[in-house]
C-alpha positions in Angstrom: 109.5 77.8 111.5 106.6 75.4 112.0 105.1 73.3 109.3 102.3 74.9 107.3 99.4 72.8 106.2 96.1 73.5 104.4 93.7 70.9 105.6 90.5 70.4 103.5 87.7 68.2 104.8 84.8 67.3 102.6 81.8 65.9 104.5 79.1 63.6 103.2 76.6 66.4 102.9 79.0 68.3 100.6 80.1 70.8 103.2 83.8 71.7 102.8 86.0 72.9 105.7 89.3 74.5 105.0 91.8 75.1 107.8 95.1 76.8 107.7 97.5 75.3 110.1 100.8 76.9 111.0 100.0 80.3 109.6 99.7 83.6 111.5 97.8 86.8 110.8 96.5 87.5 107.3 98.7 84.7 105.9 95.8 82.4 106.9 93.5 84.1 104.4 96.1 84.4 101.7 96.8 80.6 102.0 93.2 79.5 101.8 92.0 82.1 99.2 92.8 80.0 96.1 90.7 77.1 97.5 87.9 79.4 98.5 87.7 81.0 95.1 87.5 77.5 93.4 84.9 76.1 95.8 82.5 79.0 95.5 80.3 80.6 98.1 81.5 80.7 101.7 78.8 80.0 104.3 80.8 80.9 107.4 84.3 81.9 108.2 85.8 81.3 111.7 89.1 82.8 112.8 91.4 80.9 115.1 93.6 82.7 117.7 96.6 82.5 115.3 94.8 84.9 112.9 95.1 87.6 115.5 98.8 87.0 116.1 101.4 88.9 114.2 103.9 87.1 112.0 107.3 88.5 113.0 109.6 88.4 110.0 112.4 90.7 111.2 113.8 91.1 114.7 115.6 94.3 115.6 117.8 95.1 118.5 118.3 98.7 119.5 120.7 99.9 122.2 120.6 103.5 123.5 123.5 104.7 125.5 123.2 107.7 127.7 126.0 110.3 127.7 
């Protein structure tokens, strides 16, 4: 599993950017939500490609044998 990081950049004008790195799917939003709630109003939200990927937790293998 890759490293997961929440990167927060605060610019001189007071703009705050929060980026979830190493997360996939809705885990991105779950990871940043506590920070978003504390910081207040969100001006814009951009989704990276990883947001649209599924986070596979279980892998199954199925073999079907014909008679």
